[in-house]
N, C-alpha and C positions, 0 to 999 in steps of 0.2 A: 748702401755699400759704395756707391759711386761718390757720395760726399766724403766717405771715409777714404776712398782711394785718392781723392783730391788732396786731402790733408797729407796722406802718405807721400804723394809726389812733392808736396811743398816741403816735407821734411827732407826728402832726398835732395831737393834743389838747394836747401840750406847747406846740407853736407857738401854738395857739389861746389857751392860758393867757397866754402872753406878749402876744399881740395884745390880749386883753381887759384885761390890766393896763394896757397903754399907753392903751387907751380910757378906763379909769377916770381915769388921770392927765390925759388931754385934757379930759374932762368937768369935772374939778375945776378945771383951768386956765381953761376957758371960764366956769365959774360964778363964780370969785372975781376973774378978769381980771388976775391977777398972775403972776409967775414961780413956778415950782415951788420950794417951800422946800427948802433944802439938806438938812435932816434927813429930809425925805420922800424926796428923790432917793436919799439914802444908804440909806434903807430899801429902795427898789426894788433898787438895786445889791446890797445885802446879801441880799435875797430870792433873786435869780437866782444869786448866787455860792454861797449855802448850798445851794440846791436843785440847780442844774445846772452850777455853776462856769462860767457864761456871762455875757457882758456884752452887753446889747441896746441898739442905737441906732436912732433914727428920723430920717431925713433931712428929712422934711417932713410937714405935716399940713394938711388942708383940711376945713372944716366946710361941709356942704351939707344939703339937704332932699330926702328921698325918701319918697313916699307920705305916711304920717301921722306920720312922725318924722324926726329929724335923722339924717344919715349922716356919718360921719367916715372920711376916706380918708387912710391913712398910706402914704407912699411910701418906697421903699428901706429897708425894715426888715431889719436885719441882726443876726445873733447870732454871737459869737465866743468862743472859750475864754478864760477870765480869765487863765490862767497863760501860755499860749503865744500867745494872740492869733490862733490859727488859726480862720478862719471856718467855721462849721458849717452855717449856712443863710442864705438871703437871699430876700426877697420883693420883686417889683417894686411890688406894691401890696397893701394890706390895706384892704378896705372893711368898716366896722362900722355896722350899723343899730341905732338906739337905740329901745327901747320906752319912750316918755315916761311913760305911765300907770304901768307897773310900776316904772319908775325912781323916780317921785315917791312912790308908795305904799310902796315898799321902802326909800326913802332910800339907794339905791345904784344903780349902773348896771345896767340890764337890757338885754341884747343880744337883738335880734330876728333878725339874720342876720350872717354873716361870709362875706366873699368873698375868698379868697386867690388871687392871680394871679401867674403867672410865677415859681414857686419852683424851687429845685434843692436836693435833699437829698442828703447824703452819709452813707451808713450803712456801718458796719463791723462784721463779726462777729469776736468775740474767741475766744481759744483755749478759753475755758470755755463756748462756744456762746452767750454773751450778746452783745447788739447795743448799739452806741453811735452817737450822733449826732456824729461827729467829736470824740469825747471825752466826750459827754454820756451817762451811763447811762440806758437806756430802761426800766428797771424801778425803780419807786419803792421807796425803803428804808422808807418809812412809808406803806403803802397806805391807811391810814385817813384821811390828810389830803387825798389827791388828790381823792376824790369830794366831800369837804366843800368843797374849793377850787372845784371845777368847778360844783357844783350850788348852793352856798350863797353863797360870797363873790363869785364871778364871775357868778352868775345865768345859768348855761348852759342851764337848762331852756327848752324851746320855742324853740330856736335852730336856724336853717337855716344850715348851713355849706356853701359852694359852693367847690369846688376847681377851678381852671382852669389849664391849661397847667403842671401840676406834674410835675416830673421827679424820680424817686427813683433814685439810683444806689447799688446794693448791692454791697459787696465781701465775698465769703464768706471764711471762714477758710482754706478749702482752695482758694483762688485762683480760684474761679468769680466771674464778674463779670456782673451783670445790671443793666439799666436799665429802669425802669417809667415810662411816661409817662401821667399822668392828664390826659386831654383835658378831661373835665368830670365831676365827681362831686358829687352833692348828698347831704349828711348832715343829716338832721333829727333833733334830739334832743328827744324828748318822752316823758314817763312812763317815764323810766329806760330808754328804748330808742332805738336809733339806726337810722333808716331810711336806706337807701342806694339811689341810682339814678344811673347814669352809665356812662361808657365809659373803658376803660383799654387803652392799647397795651402789649402784653407784649414781653418780650425774645424774641429768636429761639429761645432754648432752650425757651420755654414755648409760643409760638405767635405769632399776629399781634395779636389784640385780643379783648377780652371786653366784654360789657355786663352790668352788675350791677344787680340790684334786690332789695329785701327789707328785712329788719330784723335787728339783732343787739342783744344786751344790752350796756349800757354797761360791764359787767365786762371787756369786751375791752380797755378802756383801762388796766386794772390787771393785765393778763396773768393774769387769773383765769379759771377755768372759766366759760363764758358760754353763752347760748342764743340762738336766733334762727332766722329763715327767710331763705334767700338764693336768688335766681334768677340764674344766670349763663348768658349766651349768648355764644358765642365762635366765631371761625372760625380755621382753621389752627392749632388748639391742639396742642401737642406731647404726644402720648399717653404717651410715656416719662416725662415729668415728672409728669403727672397720675395715673399709675399708683400713686404713693405714697399716694394717698387712697382706693384700692380695697382693702378688707380681705381680699379673696380672694387670699392670697399664693401659692396654687398656680398662678395664671394671671396672665400679664402681657401687656401690649401695649406693645411697644418701638418707638421711633421712630414714624414716620408722623405724619400730621396729621389733625385732625378738626374738623368743624363741630358745635357742641354747643348744646343747650339743657338746662340742668340746674336743677332746683329742689331745694333741700336744706333739711333741718330739723336743728337742732342743739340739744342739751341738755347742760348741765354740761360744755361744751367738747367734746362728742363728737358726731360725725355720727350721727343717728338714722335718717334716711331721705333718699334722693335719688331723684328720678325725672326723666325727660327723654328726649331723643333724641340719638343720636350718628351722624354720618356720617363715616367715617374712610377714608383713602386711603393706600396704600403703607406699611403697617405690618408688624410681626412679631408673631404670636401665639405666646407662649412659655410652656411649662410644663416646666421642667427635669426634674422628677421623673417626668414621663411621656414624656420624650424628644421633646417637641413644640417645633418651631421652624418655623412655617409663615408664609411671606410672604403677606400679604393684599393683593390688588389693590384690594379694596373691602370695606367693612364698614359696615353701618348697622343700627340697631335703636332701638326704644323700650324703655325699661327702668324698673323700679321696684325700688329697692334699700332694704332696711331692716335696721337693726342693733339688737340688744339684748344688752348685755354682750358675750360672745364669740359669740353666735349671730347669724347673718345669713341673709338670703334675698333673692334677686333674681329678678325676672320680666322676661323679654325677650319683646317682641312685635314682629311684622313683621321678624324678624331676617333679614338677607341678608348673605352674605359669599361671597367668591370668592378662591380661591388657585390655585396652579399645578395642583393635582390635583383639587380639588373645587369645587363651587358649590352653595350652599344658598339657597333663596328662600322667603320667607313662613313661616319657622319661628317658633314660639311656645313657649317653655319657661321653666321656673323652676329656680333653683339654690339649694341650701340647705346650710348647714354648722352642725353642732352645737357647743356649747361643750365645753370640756375636761371640765367636771363631768358633762355628759350622756354624753360619749363614754366616760367611765370605766365606765359600765354595759354598754357594747357597743362594737363596733369603730368607729373613726372613719368617718364617712360623709358624702359629699356627695350631694345629691339634685338631680336635674334633672327638672323636670316639663315635658313636651313637649306643648303643646296641638296644634300642627300642625308636621309636618316630614316630609321624605322619608327613608325608611330608608337609601337609598343615601348620603345626606348624612351620616347618623350613621356609616355604615361609613367614609366618607371622613375623618371626624374621627378615628376610631380609627387609620386609616392614617397620619395626621399625628402621632399620639401613640403610637408603637409600644410604649412602656413602660407605658402606662396599663393595658392589659388584653391581654397577649400571647396568652393562650389564646383569649379572645374574638375577637381580631383574626384569629388563625390560622383559627378556625372560620368567621368571616365571609368570609375570603378564599376558603375552599372553597365556600361556598354562594352567594356573590355576591348578597346579598339586595337587593331593591328593594320599594317600596311606600309608602303614605301612612300616617304615624303620626298618631293623634289621641288625646288624653287619655293620653299616655304618661308613665311615671315611670322615670327612669334613676337607679339607686342605684350610687354609686361608693365602694368601700372601698379607700382607697389602701394600707393596710397588709396587705390580704389577699393570701395567696400564690396562692390559687385562687378562682375565682368573684368576682373583685374588681369585676365589673360585673353588675348584674341589671336586667332591663327588664320592665316590665309596661305593658300598654296595648292599644289597638285598632290593628290594621294592616289597611288595605284594599288590595286588589289586590296581595297579597303574592306575590312571585316569588322562587324559589330555583333555582339552577342544577341541572339534572338530572345533572350530572357529578360531584356531590358525594356523600359517603357518606349524606347526608340524602336523603329523598324529594324529587324535584323538584316544584315547585309553580308555578302561574301563575293569577292571578285569584282568589286565595283571600282571603276576608275572615274575620278571626278576632280573638279576644281572646287575647293572648299574655302569658305569664309565662315568662321565659327567662333563663338564664345560660349560661356557657360549658359547663357540665357537665350541666345538666338544664333541663327546661322543660315547659310545658303549653300547648296550643293549644285554645281552645274555638271550634269552627267555626261561623260564621254566614254561610257562603258562599252567594251567589246563582248564580254561574256561574264555575266554575273547573276546573282540570286538575291532576292529580297523576300522577306517574310515578316508578317506581323504575328508574333507569338500569341497575342491575346485575341486575334481575329481569325487566323487561318491555321490549318493543321500543317500544311506543307509549304515550303518556299516556292516563290515564283522564279522560274528561269526567264530572265529578261533579255539575255543575249546582248545585242547592241541596244543601248539606251541613250536617249538625249532628253534634255529638258532641265528645268530648274526646280529644285526641291528646297523649300524653306521651312524652318521651324522656329517656334518661339516657346521658351520654357518659362513658366511662372510658378507661383506657390501651389497652385491647384493642379498643375499638370503640364502637358506639352501639346502644342498645336502644330501639325505638319501640313503643309500646303504644297501641292505640285501643280503647276500650270503648264499646259501644252507639252506634256511629256510624251515621249514615244518610245516604245520597246519593240524589239524585233528578235525573235528566237525561232527555233524549229517548232515549238509548240504554241507560240503566240506572236501575233503582230497586232499592236494596238496603239491607240493614242487617246489622250483624254486629260482630265483634271481630277485632282483629289484634294480633299481637305479632311484631315483626321484630327479630332480633338481627343487626345489621350488623357482625359480627366480621370482622376483617381476614382475607381469604382464603376464608372460607366462611360467608356469611350463613345464618341459621337462621330459617325462617318458620313461624309458628303462626297460621293464618288460618281463620276460620269466617265464612262469608258466607251470608245468606239473601237470595235474589234474588226480589223481587216480580215484576219483569219486566225483560227485557233484549233488545236487538236482536241477532239472531243474526249479522248480517253483521260485528259487532264482536267475535265470540267469540274470535278469535285473540289479541286484546289481553290476555285474561285467562289465557293459557297462560304460565307463568313461563319466562323466558329460560334455555335450556339447550341445549348443543351437540347433544344427542340429540333435541331437539324442533324444530330449525330447519325441516326440510322438512315436518313435521307442521303447524307454524304457517302455513307458506306455503300448504299445501293448504287449511287451514281458512279462510284469508283469502280464497280464491277459491271455496270450496265453497258457503257460504251466501249467497244473494243477497236474502234477505228473511225475514220471519217473526220471531217473538219467543219468548223463553223465559219461562215462568211457573212460579211456585212452586219455584224452584230452590234448591239448597243446595250449597255448595262447602266442602270441608275440605282444607286443605293443612297438613301438619305434618312438618317435616324439613329437612335441609340442602339449600339451593337447588341446589348443584352436583350433588346426587344425584337431583334430580327427573327422572323421575317415580317414583323409588324402586323400580327393578327388583329390587334385592336385599333389599328390606325395610328400607331405611334410614329410611323415613318412611311417611307415609300421605297418599294423594290420592284423594278421593272427590268425585264431582259427580253430581248427579241433578236432574231437573226435567221439565217438560212443554214440548213444542214445539207452537206453533200457527201455521198458515198459512205454513209455511216453504217456501223454494225451495232445492233442493240440486243443485249441479252436482258429481256425485260422480266423474265421469271424462270426459276430453276426448273429444268426438265422440258421446257418448251423450246422450240427451235428459234434461234436468233433471227432477227430480221436484218437483212443485208442490203447493201446498195441503196440505202435510204436517201431519198431527196425530199426535203421537207422544209417547212417554215415553222418556227416555234415562237411562243410568247409566254413569259411568266409575268403575272401581275400579282405582286405581293406574294401570295402562297400558291396560286393556281397555275398549273402548267397546261398548255394546249399546243398540240402539234398537228399540223395539216400536212399530210404526206401526198406527194404526187407520183412517187415511184419507190418500190421496195420489192424485195424477194424474201420468201420464206419457204424452205425446201425448194421445190421447183416452181412454186406459184409466184406469179408476177402481180404485185399489188398496183393497181392503177389509181386508186383513191383510198385514202385512209385518214382517220382522225384518232389521236390518242389524248387522253386527259388524265391528269392527276389533280384531284380537287384540292388537296392540301399537301403540297410537296414537302413541307417541313414539320408535319405533325404525324408521326408514325401511329399506327401502321399505314403505309402508303397503299392506296387503292388505284389501280390502273384500269381505266375504261378505254377499250380499244374497239374501233369499228373500221372495217376495211372491205373493199371490193377487189377481187382479183380473179385470175384465170390461170389454168395450167393443166398439167397432167392429172388425171383422176387419181392415179396411184399416190401422188404427193398430197392430194387433198385428204385421202383416207389416212395417210401417215399422221396427219395432224390429230386424228382421233385415236390411232392405235399405237403411236410411238411417243406419246406424251403422257403426263399424269392422267389424261382422259381415258387411258386404256382400262382403268378400273371403273369407269363409268360407261359412257356411251360407246367407248371403244370396245367394250366386252361383247357387243353385238356383232362386231366385224373381226373376229380373230383370224389372222392369217389371210385377210382379204387380199385379192388381187384384182386390179382394175386396169382397163385399157381405155384409150381415148382421152379427150380433154373435158374439163368441167369449168363452170363459172362458180365462184365462191363468194358468199357474203357472210361476214363473221362479226359478231359482237361479243366481246370478252370483258369480264369484270373480275379482276384478280387482286387479292391482298398480297402485295409483293413480298413482305417479310414473313409470310406464314406458308407452311407446307399443306395447304388445303386446295381442293379442286376449285378452279375458277367457275364463276357463273358464266354460262355459255349459251349463246343462241346464234343460229346461223342457217344458211340455206346453200345446198349444193344443187346446181342446175346441171342435170344430166343431158348429154347431147349425143344419144345413140351409143352409149358406152357399153362395154362388156365387163361385167363384174362377177367374180367367182367367189362364193362363200364356201370354203372347204369343209367347215364344220357341219354345214347342212347339205353339202354336196349339191349346191344349187348353182348351176351356170346360167346366170342371167345375161341375156344378150339384147343389144339394141335398145337399151333403156332410154326412155325419154321422160322428162318431168322434173319436178322439184322435190328434193329431199331435205326436210327441215330437221334440225338437230339441236339438242341442248346438252348439258354436261352429263345427263343421265339417260337420254333416249332420243329416238328419231320419230318423225311423223311425216306423212305425205297425204295429200288429198287424192292424188292419182299418179301412179307410175305405170308406164306402158312399156312392154317389151316382149321378148320371147323366152319361153322356158319349156324344156322337154320337147322341143320341136314344134311347139304351138304358141299361140298368142296368149298373153295374160295381162290383166289389169290388177294393180296392187294399191291398196289404201292402207295407211299406217296411222294408228292413233296412239298417243302417249298420254297416260293418265297417272297422276301422282295421288296416292291415298296414304296419308300418314307418312310412315317411313318406307313405304313400298312403292316400287315403280312397276307399272303394268303397261306392256307393249302389246298392241293388237294389230296383227297382220291379216288383212282380208283380201283374198285373191279369187279371181275368176279367170278361167282359161279353158283351153281344150288341148287334148293330146291323145296319143294311143294309150289304151288301157294297160297294155303290157309294159309301157314305159313307167306308168305310175306304180304298177305292181312290182316292177324291178326296183324302183327308187325306194319304196317302202318295205322291200324285202318280203313281199307277199308271195313267196315262192309257189305255194299250192295254187295260186291263181294265175300263174304265168300262162297256162294253156288258154286262158280266156282271151279272145281276140275281139277287136272292135274299137271304135272311137269313144272318147269319154269327155263330156263337158262336166267340169268340176268346179266346185266352190270349196274354199278352205278358210279356216279361221285358226290362227296360231296365237296363243296367249303366252307371253313370256313374263313371268313374275319374278322380281328380285328385290332384295332389300338394298336401299340406297347405300352406296359406299362399300358393299360387301361383294366378294367374288361369288360366282355360281348363280344359277337361275333355275326356276321351275317352269317347264314348258308343257303346255297342253295344246294339242292339234286336233282339229275336227275337219274331216274332208267328206264332202258329199259329192257323189258323182252320178251322173245319169249316162249309162252305157247306151250307145246308139249303134244298131247293126251288129249286135253282139253274137259271136259264135262261141258257145260254151261246150267244150267236149265233156260229156258225162260218161261214167263207167257203164259197161255192159251190165244188165240188159237194156239200160236206158238209151244208150247210144248218144249221139250228138243231139243237142237241143238248140234250136235257133228261135230267137224272138227279137222284136224290134227294139225293145228297150228293157233295161234291167237296172233298177236303182241299187246303188252301193253307198255305204256309209262306213268311214274309217275314222277311228279315234286313236290318237297317239299321245301318250303322256310320258314326260321325261322329268325326273326330279333332279335336285341339285347335285346328287351323288353321281349322276350319269346313267342310272338304270332307267329303262324305258319299257312301255307296255303298249301293245297294239290290240285294238278291237275292231273287227270288220264284220259287216253284215251285207250279204248279197241277196237280193230278192227278199222272199219272205222266210225262207227256212234254211239258208246256208249261213252258218256262223263260224267265225275264225278268231282265235285269240292267240297271242304270242308275247312272251315275256323275255326281255334281254337284260342280263345283269350288267353291272358296271364293267366287268371284265370281258363282256361280249359273248358269254355263254347263254344259250337260249333254251327255252322249253315252250311247248305250245299245245293247243287243243283244237281239234277240228271236228265239227259236228255236221255230217252230211246225210241226207236221206238216201236210201237205196244205194248204199255204199257197196261197190264191188272192190274189195281190197286189192285184188290182183291188178286191177286197172290203175290204182293210185300208188302201187308199190314204188315206183320211181321217186315219189315225193315223200315217202315215209321211211325213216331209218333212225334207230333200229325198230323192229316191231316188238311191241310189248302188249301183253294181254290180248293177243290176236285170236279170233275164233278158229276152230279147226277146219270148218268148212270154208271154202274160198268164196262162196256167194251166199247171200242171205236175202230172203225176200222180206218185204215190209220194212217198217221203220227200224233203223239200227243206229246206235251211237258208238263212235270209235274214238279212243283216246290214244294219242301217240306223243312221245317225247322227242325232243331234239329234232324238231322239224326244221329243215333248212329251206 
């Protein structure tokens, strides 16, 4: 367009020369007041014929005064070809201002201004690409004479040329036809420079109109290399036309319109710098070598473009564009291209400097140009990146086969899809140097997450992170390396090294991590994803409800698919210290709290050494937990611990846990006072709802234990009570019962599916206390001490509720006082043997059998509902004497006394 403008100005200068010459003739005529001499007119005709092959005529002239000098107005100025007579131009009016002072001093006409009004130019392009004015060549054959004519003979210096309502019709050689309408254009020629300011309506192929201001060198009139500064402002300019002035031939904007403000700087006829702003609509962004052809609904930017020889660079600020697939806002970047000479030393390169941009927009641009960087595009399609780019540099190597795009810069809030071969990321701040095949990330993250979709279930919250992460991508996969990285978050503070080979089919992990602290409730996150570890991870996710890991170390080395390396395919070690942890190791059992321990995992085996813990109110002073195969379900926990605490809490472990259907059934509603020492060994399959294998010992220390079901208040108990999941045993327990001393031995026998408990007791007490406990109401009158022996057999099917109880009591009454009915009276003797048998079945019904001496027998049956019936056989019975103990009387003899042997039956004896 500027070369065309140069030609137009040349046309105008030619016209100006004609007008100035006519002015000289007019002044000469006014000065001498006579007709123009024939020889002088002939000289004029000869001048235009020799120079332009044109004949110029003026239809009228008028002399007036304007400002400080005269003004000459020439009307209907026409120029026609000398040979054909074809008109080449015509002006409605030419106004010439005369500078009197310079005219007098120079003894020649000095023009101050020229105003050309209402012209119509006809320009034609020839086959040799030269232009002519309806037959007038527009390039001087003798370039040296034209400036001399303009600047010296015609006094064109310091002249203001005003063009009004000028229409230029251009006919291109290749049949294009354009019409330019100069509504108003001021040309000021001073100091060998031409200043421009005005408005030009453009042909539809170029746009609507432009406003021009600036200056150019007068060399433009000679079609020679020129220099200058131009400011062009236009609206609805045709981007496809103006694309020819953009030297970046790899990128085009076709069609579309734009509102523009462009300031340009020229030297030696070449554009050196252009800056301004463009707002475009409905165009096409095209780069054929990249496969780019993107419709743009909107495009706007501020730019600064500079050239030097074959080098150029452009800066875009506040760039916004929108197409069908992408939208970018607020981008700031620069683009640079090297010269052929500089490129010879290295591969051709374009450089884009991105001050501000969204990473997803860059991805969108690559989607629009699939040939630009197919490898990079394929990788970005996998990772679906997003984030904010600042201070970025994008290097493009068009001729490179691989790694034809390289990026470096800072990315904030970086996010990568976790479904890609790369590690997933979210909220990562980093300095990045990357290409399609390799890269490096320097972490400067404040709060972020990282996860390996093929290795771990959940993301890692890394919080503040530092360190360098590098990756190399090849045909077989990706290798990620992180050296001396550090992460700091609420759930984890750690440092270490990582090397991950994401080879297709079987990733290989080499991981060494030193953990300063970690929250144990997130421990399951750090177990690599493996089919063998799914249930283990699920148990870990529910097991720890608090606490932290200190001074930990984790080493993982081997193929991920073989984790945890049962057959020696790799190495997995983890160790550390646990503080204030809470562990739910099995459903239904009390959690262990305030755990202080050390743990170690070697490949698949976990071992924990506990120095302090609490369960219920028991304080564990020493303990050990083992899971022999942590990653091969079902998990089996082996727990051994020593502790002490309230006896009530010790028995809760038997009665308030799943053990209540086993050994806990022996102690229903038990209440206990005092402290005990506890030793416990437990073996439990964690993922199954089965009773654990249990063994342990309770050391009684003068405790008081009340068994409400048996109405036994045991006091001052001393000794050791051993227990399993199904029963208890003890070699000897000592204490007090019924006001006397007793020794208790307990044996537990397992026969097939049945469990048999044997309680063997020796003690002494008042006989009336025994009679009252066993509800032997008819024997309550008997007084005296009793040394007794008892045996209780409790039989039950393992895992089933209810039990069958058999009790045998043998007692030797000492100093007995037995009140007998009249006429026997009271009978005293030193000793009297007694034997009591009590049987209770699973339904709750019971039966008593008692024998005193040789001939007193007593039996009593109690139903499940507590209703009873009995039979009493006494010799020499005096019914009246026993009346208080018999109700109601049934089948009673009519006589109140009976001599000799007599048997009496009674029901509902209480």
